[in-house]
N, C-alpha and C positions, 0 to 999 in steps of 0.2 A: 611754482611755489604753492599755488592754490591746490594742485593735485596732491602735493606732498602733505599739506595741513590736512586735506580731507582723509588721506590714507592713514595719517597719524591718529586722527580722531576715531576712525573705524577700528584700528588696531587696539586702542585704548579701551573702547567699548567692549570688544570681544575678550580682552584680558579681565576686565571687571566682571563679565559674565562667568568667566572660567573660574575666578577666585570665589565667587558666590556659590557656584555649584559644588566646588571642591569642599567648601566649608560644610555643606549639608552632609557630606559622606564621612566627615570626621568621627562622629559618634559610632557609625557603623563599623569603621576601621578599628576603633578602640575595642568594640565588643568582640570582633573576630580575633584580635590579638589576644584578648583575655581568654577566650575559649581554647585557643591554640596552646597557651601556656598551661592551662588546667589540664589539657589532654596529655601534654608531655610529661606532666607530674604524675599522671595516673599509671600505676604498674599493673599489667595484665597478669592473670594467672597462667600457669603453663597450659592448662586445657584450653583457655581462651585463645592463647597464642596459635594453638594448632587450628582452630576453627576460624582465625581471623581472616575475613574474606579478602582483604587487601593483600595480605601476605600469601594467601593460597593461590591467588591468580598469577603470582610471579613464578616462572619456571626457571629453575637454575639449569646450568649446563648439564649436571648429572640427570636431572629430570628429562631433559630433551634427548639425551643420549639413550636412556632407558626406553622412553617412548618411541624413539626412532627404531631401536631393535624390535620392539613389539610390532610396530606397523610393518616393517619389512618382513618379519616372520608371518604375520597375518596374511599378507598378500601372497606369500609363497604358498602357504597352506591353502588359502582359498583358490589360487590358480590350480593347484593339483586336484582339489575337489571338482572344480568346474570341468577340467579335462576329463575326469572320470565319469561325471554325469553326462557330458556331451557325447562321449564315446558310447556309453550305454544307451542313451536315448536315440542316438543316430542310427545304431544297428537295428533297433526295434522299428524305427519309422521307415527304414530301408526295407524291412520285411513287409511292412504295410504297402509300400509302393509296388514291390514285386507281386504281392497278392492282388494288386489292382484296386486297393481300397483308398489310396491317396495318389494325387498327382505329385510329381517330383518338385513342382514349384512351391507346394504348400508346407513341405517339411521344414524349411528353414524358419518361418515364422512360429510354427509349433515348437520347434526346437528351442528357439530363444525364449519363448514364454514358459515352457516346462522347465528349462534350466533355471530361469529367474525364480520360479516358485520353489524349486528344490534348494536353491541357495539361501533363500530366506530362512528355511527350516534349519539349515546347517550352519548358519552364522554363529550361534553359541558354541557349537563344537569347534569351529575354526578358531574362535577367540581363545578357547581353552587350550588347544594344542599349541597355538602360537606363543602363548605366555609360558607354558611349560618348556618349550623349546628355547625361548629367549633366556629364561632363568638358568636352564641347564647350561647354555653357552656362557653365562656369566660365571658359573661354577667351574666350568672347564678352564676358562682363561683366568681364574682366580681374581676376578674383579669384584665379586660379591664379598670377598674377605676384606678388600679395601673399604667397601661401603659400610661393613659392620665395624671396622676399626675407627671410622670417622665419627661414630656415635649418632649419625642421623639415619641409620638403616630403617628404623621403624616408621619415622615420620615421612621419609621419601616414599616408601612403598604404600603407606596409607594414602598419600596424595596421588599416587599412580593408580591406586585401586579406584579412588573416586573419579579420576579422569577418564578411566577406561569403562567403568561399570555403569555410571550415570548416562553418558551419551549412547552407550550400547543398548541399554534398556529402553531409552526413549525411541531410538531409531528402529529397533526390532519390534517395539510395541506398535508404532505406526505402520511399519510394513506388514506385520501379521494381522492386525486388526482391519486395516483399510485397503492395503495393496493386494494382499493374498487373495481375497474373494474376487477382486477384479481380474486377476490373472487367471483364476480357475474358470471364470465366465468366458474369457476371451479364448482360452484353450478349447473349451467345449464348442464354442461357435466355429473356431477354425477347423476342428475335426469334422463337424457337421457340413461345413462348406466344402471341405476336401472330399468327403464321401459323396456329396451331391454332385460335384463336378467330375468325379471319376467314373469310368464305365466299368461294368461287371465283367466284360469279356466278349460282348456280342459284336464289338467292332474289330476283333482280332481273329480273322478267319484262319483256319488250318492250324490252330494252336489249342492245346488243352490248358485251360486257365483254372487254377484252383482258388477257391475262396474259403479261407479257414474259418472266418466268423459265422458262415452259414453252412459249412461242411459241403460245399458245392464243387463239382467238376463240370466245367462248361466247355463245349466244343461247337464251333460254327464252321460249316463247310464253305460257305461263300457269302458275299455281300452283293446285293443287286438293288440299285436305286436307293442307297442308304437303309435298306431293309435286310436284316440278317435272315439267311435261308438255311434250311436243314440243321436245326438246332438239337443238340444233345445235351441233357443235364442229368447228373448223378448226384444224389443227396442221401445223407444218412441221419437218422434221428430216432432215439429210443431203440436201438438194436434193429431198426427197420431200414431197409434200403429202397429208395425210390428212383426209378429210371424213367425220365420223360423226354419224349421226342416231339418235335413240332416242325411244320413246314416253314414257318417264318416267325419273327418276333421283333420287338422293339422296346426301348425304354423311353419313359416320359416322366415328367414332374408336373403334378397337379395339385394346387392348394397345399404346397408344403410336403407332399408325400410323394416319394420316389417309387415307381412301380415298374414291373416288367410284364409285358403283355405277350402271351404266346397264342398263336392261331393254328387251327387244324392239326391237333396232335393227340397223343394218348400217353397215359401214365401207368406205370407198373409199380406196385407197392406190395411189400411182403418182407418175410424173415428168411434170410439165406439158409438153405438146408432143409426147410420144411416143405417146399413145393407149393405152399399156400400163398398165392399172389392174387392181388386185386387189379383188375384192368379198368381204366376209365378213359373214355374217349371224349373229346371236347372240340367245340368250334373256337371258343375264346377262353383263355384261362389267365386271370390277372392275379399277379403276386406282389404284395406290397413289401418293399424292400427297406425303406428308411423313412422316418418322420423327420423332416428337415426343420420343423418349428416345434420342438418339445417345450414343455412347461418347466422353465428353469426355476420357478418358485418352490418346487418340490425338493431341489437340491439345496441342503443347508450349508454346504461349502461355499455356495455362491451368494448367500444372503449377507447383507450388511449387518453391523453390530446392532443397530437400532431395531431392525425387524427381528433379530434373534431375541432381543430382550423382551419384545412384545409378543412373540410367538406363543400359541396356545400349547404346542407340544413341548412340554418342559423338558422331557428327557432328551430329545434330539438337540434342542436349542442349547440346553445347559451343557451337553457334551461338546458341542461345537465352540462355545464360548470358552470352556476350559481348555480345549485343545489349542485355540489361538493365543491363550494366555501362557501356554506352556513355554514357548520360546523366550518371551521377555522376562519371565520369572527365573527360568533356568539359566539365563546368561549371568546373573548376579551370583547364583550358587555355584556355577561351573567356574567363574573367575576366582572365587574363593578357594575351590578345589585346586585350580591351576597354581595359585601361590603356595599351596601346602605341598603339592607334588613337585613343584620346581625347587623346593628346598632339598637338596641332595647332600648326603653324608660325604665326608672327605675322600674316603676310599671306595665310595659306591660308583657304579657306572653312571655317567652324566645323564644318559637318556633312559635309564631303567624305569623311571616312573612314567614314561610316555605310555607304555602298555597298560599300566593302572588307571591312568586317566581316561583312556579309550574304553576300558571295561566299565568304569564308572558311568560314563556317558550312555553307553548302550543299555545298561541296567536301568538307569534313570528314565531314559526315553521309552524302553519297553514296558516298564511299569505304568508309565502314564498312558500308553496305548492300550494296555490291558484294562486299565481303569475306565478309560473313555468308552471302550466297547462294551463293558458292563453297564455303564450309565445309559448307553443307547438301548441295551436290552431290558432296561428298567429293573435292574437288579437292586433289591431293597437296601443292602448294605452299601453299595457304591452310590446309590442315589442320595444317600445320607451324607457320606463322607466325601464323595466325589473323587477328584484326583489330587485334591489338596494334601492328603496324607503323604503322597509321594514327595512333594516339595518339603514338607515338614521333616520327613524321615531323612531326605538328603541333607537338609540344613544341620539336623542332629548329628548325622554321620560325619559331616564336615567339621563341626565343632569337636566331636570326639577325636578325629585324627589330629587336629590341631593341639588338643590338650595332651594326647599321647605323646607327640613329638616334643612338646614343651616339657612334659614330665621326664622324658628321656634325657633332655638337655640338663634339667635340674639334677637328676640323678647322677649324671657324669660329673657335673661340677662338684657335687657333694662328695663323690668318691675321690675326686682329685684332691679336695681339701683334706679328707680323712688321711689320704696317703701321705701328704705333705706333713701333716701333724705327727704321724706315726714315724716318719724319717727324722724329723726334728727332735722327737723324744728320744730317739736312739743316739 
């Protein structure tokens, strides 16, 4: 009984505390209910409903279906572009391996870095093409007409535009501003490392080795105690041919400089067909092949954005900044072009606008490249207007195409009404 009475007293004490605390929240609850009632009575304007953040976050089944189509098309397009880039780079790197400039183990890391850098630049193009393909598919399957008949066509695609354009702009901005210079730096380091570890041909006796970067043809007769014997080198420069022979030679790396040392040899230099040749005999001839520790600060493509802003050479730094901003700015304009080119007439070929979108992209990108080159050359006109005129021109062209299509629709509706009125009058 004692335990029960003690338990009852503790329970009553806790209940009294609960009632007291609950009474303290009564005014707050009344205030919240009052605010909710006022909010429910408030009517939003049509424009405010479009920009309502709570409603905007909700994705309907149609939104998810359209986004899924865009995403699948994007991955298909980007996969094709990656395969094309990989094939082109792989063939070029294999040529370097055959020439003896790279080791076979180095090409895969260089291939990955170079492909990543190229894909970052082509992301706006891939987004544009994927949206055009998706919209064309909607027209082919007559799904777009059901969306137009629902009355939510404009609001749905306005939402889709914001969902695709804003994240794409932010992602490409970060990749182009911060990741791209890091990739360029790593590519250059890998190339220097590959060239440092590769031999120029002195360790391959009995074979003629061609080096395209130095226009050399090397032949070594034999190797004895890791020293190349009876070396023959033919090189050409400025319409002159040099033939060099040496009894022995070797390669070595000293303080970041890769050099070739030839001993007890002679060199013949002259122009073919003239008979005027110079002969030089030597005991030791050192040829510098490669500097393995170059100054990366001179390459503006490797500098971070903060160094570019503070750089004294305004022409080169401004050109590099504008080039890095090209991709994130262009992605918004190209997505707008994609929505325009994706709008296909009923009897028109569903993929007829795909060629037009490709032409627009190449014109857009080439005009920006021309402007950047002129800025680097310190052209007075382009130093003033930069490459911004290309973005403004592209935006105006996009608006012009949109207005033209809208005007054509209005003219068609007007003609149909006039025709009906004329029939009714008869």
